[in-house]
N, C-alpha and C positions, 0 to 999 in steps of 0.2 A: 347540270344540264346546258348546256354552251348553247344561248336561243339564236346567236349569230352564226352557228353549223344548220340549224332548224331554216332561219331564214334563207340559208343558202341551198338547202335541200327545196322549199317551195319555189324558190326561183328557175331552178335547175328543174323540175317538174314542168314549170310554164314553158320555159324554152326547151325542153327535150334534149337538151347539146351542151358539153360544157364551154365550146366556145361563146355562146351566147348569151346564156347566162354569167360566164366571169366577164363578158363585157357588160353586162348590165350592174353589175355586182362593184365593178371597177375593181378588177383584182386577174391574179395570172389563171391557165388552168390547170398550172400545177400546185397552187394555192386550194384552186377548190375542191380539185381531185384527192387531196389530200386531208382534207377537211369532212369531205363529203365518208372515206375511211374510216376518220377517227369515230365519226357518227355513229357508224355502220358497226366499228367497234364496239362503241358504248352500247347500241342495241342488240347484239349478239344476232341481229341479222342483215341479212343484205338488203338494202332498198332500189339498187338500181340492177336491170339488164342492161349489162352492154354490149354492143355491137359495135363492130365498124361501122356502119350506116347510121344506125340512131340509137336511143334512149329509150327506153320503157321504167315505168314502176313495177317492181314485183309486185305480186302481192300484199305482203309485209308493207311495204313504201306505200300503197295506196291505203290499206288499213291505218298508218301514221299520219299520213299524209293531214287530214283533219285536225289531227291533235295539234302535229307543226303548226299550223297557222292559228286556232286558241292560243296557243302559249306566244309565238309573236304579237298577237291582238292583245292578251293581257299585256305583257310588256309595253306597249305602245300605249297603253290606256293607265297603266304606272307614272309613264313618263307626263302623260297628259294632266295624273294627280297631281305630280311633284310639281308642275309648272302651278297649278294652280293653289296649290299651297304657297309658294312663294309670290304667288300674285295677289294673294288676298291675305297674307299674312299683316300689311298695312291697309287694307281695309275698315274704314269705320263703320262700328257698329249700330245697326239702328233699331231703336226699340220704341214702337209708338206706347203712347201712356194716358191710361186716363185720367182726364179731372181730377181724378183722386188716387196718385200714385203713393202717395205715402200710405195709404191705405191697403194699396195691394203691393204693400213693401218694396216695389219694385226702387223705389229710394236708397234702399238700406243696401239692397241687391247692388246695384250700380256702385253706390260706393266702396263697398268691400267687394265687386268684381276691379274696380280699379287700380284697389290697395295692390291684391294681387297680380294684376298683369296693369302695370303702368304703363306698359307699350300700344296697348290698344286701346284707341278711341271709341267713345260710346257719343251717341249723340240722342237725345230723345225728343219726341215728336207729341205732344199732348192734342188729344181730339176728343169725342164724344165713341162711346163703345161702339156705336151702328158704324159710322165712320172707319173705324180702327177693323172693324172685321170684314169692310168690302174691302179695304187696303190688304190684308189679307189675303182674301180670298184671290186678290186682280196680281198679287204679287209684288205689291207696291214696297211692303213690308213685311218680313219673316217671323217677327217677334213682335207681338202685342199682349198686353194684359186686357184681361177680359172678366165678367165676373156674370154667374147664373143664376138661376133661382135652384133650391135645393134641390127639386123633384126634377130639375134640372140630369140629362144622364150628361157624364163626365166625358168631353172631348178626348179623343185616343190620345192626341198629341196636347197635352197640358200638365204644366206642372203647378200642385193644386198650395198657394201660399196660406192659405186660413179661410175663415168662416165669419161670416155676419150677422148681423140684424137688424132691421128697422125699430127704431123706437120712439116714443113723443117728448119733445120735452117742451115745460112751461115754467113761467117765473113761480117762485113758492107762495106770491100770494095769491096765484089763479085758482078757482074754485078746484079744481081737478087736482092741486099739486100733493094732497095727502092719498091719492089713490096708488095702490100698486102695479095694477093691470087697466086698462082700456081697451073695451072693445072696439071691433069698426064700428060697428052701430054708435057709439059715444062719440064720435066724432062727427057722425053725420050731419051735416049744414052747418056747421063749424066750421071756419076760418080757417086754414090752413097753410104752412110755408112748406114747401116740397122742395124736393134735389133738382137743379136744373131740368128742361125738358131735354128729349133724346138721351137722358140720363138712365142705365138699367134700374136705378133704384127709384128714379122718377116710374119706371114702365113697371117695375113690381107690383107698385102702392097703391098704383092705379088698377091696376088687374086684380090683384086684393079686393081693393072698392068694388068695383063691379061684380066681382065673383060672390060678393056679398050684399048686393044690393043697396049700396052707400055711396051717397051724391056728397060727398062734401065743398065746403066752398074754396076753393085753390085762389089765394091772395096773392101769393109767388111762388114763381117755379125757379130755383135761384141755387149758388154754391152759398156753404153754411154761412161764410162771412157778413153776408149778405143780408140771410133770411135771420141772422142770430141779432141784427141790429133792429130791422122789422119787430122780431120777438119781445126784447125791450122795451119797444116802442108800443107792445100792446096791441100787435095785429096779428095775431095769429097762434097756432098752435103750432111748432115745430115737428116735423118728421124729420129723420134723419138716421144714416146708421151709428150705431153705439159707439163703436170705436171712431168714430172721425167726431162724436160729441163731444166723447172723454179726451179727445185730443185741447179742446176748447172749454178748459174747466172755469165752470164759474157757480160761488157758493150761493149765488140769487136764485140758480135756477133748479127744476127737477126734472129728472129721467124717470119716462115712465115705460113699463113694458106693454105693445099691443099685442092684442090675441084675437084671432090663432096670428101665429111667429110667422111673419113673412122673414126669412133665414135665403141666405145664397152662401155660393161660394166663390172663390176667385181667386187670380194667380197668372202665371205666364201660358199664353197659347201658341205654339210653334210653327211652321209649314214643315213638309215634308223634304224639302231640298234645300239644306242651311250652308252655308259658307263657314269654313273653318273655324270664323270667329262668331258666329251664329252658336254651333255647335260645342264650343268652349261653353259659350255664355250659360245654353242650357244646362249643360251636366253641373257648370256650377251651381246655379239654382236648386240641381234636381239634389244635389247634396249637401244644402243648407235646410231641406224641408224632409221629414219622413212622411211616408204614403197617408196620407188625410181622410 
């Protein structure tokens, strides 16, 4: 159905005469009359009561009017959406990443996305998870990496990329190196090297210790590169995600499970209203992972 004819019908209903409506539409009365007649023919019923003094809507015209207005608004919405599509086509895609973006597989996702869509620019911003969550809440970022304890309910708008577990790492010369498991009680009062403060792993480990009534001696709260150096100097026992530990292989170190397990899941969290490129990135990441 011709939406231009519907628009003319709506203007005519407001003006209540052909001359005023034709002037507002910048067209001739004859053209307007012909268009309304074609619309009435298409609908199969009269829309107007025509007299020499004034024009009114028929009952059918009153019925059609709100639908005509909706059709016109829908067309306007489509035009606005198309303008947004064009304007967002060259937008830079902003992604907030944790300090462990390689663990969250976002590095791999970004590389694969750029290969498939070389025309879309991506800029990553590294920050602590609590700051990333705040940026998402305030609308400063629409895409962030995030990690949650295994028992935390999965957010509605999240693509889970994988799961992890915290482990202990000691030199093979350490007295605990022959153990296959360590309880949190085994770590009580021992010097520990744990992930940086404001890191999700740091918070998970501290919470697990509190729940177990364990109070280890925290020697360092830092990234694994710094903690590994301290570990090799005999400064303490390293507590870290096993995936990250495996990315720093060392034949002189032993990895030991901690009981109870401190498990978590991680992935991409996104806002409700996304730009074209942001939506494209979310769908791309979703296509790379089966539900976990």
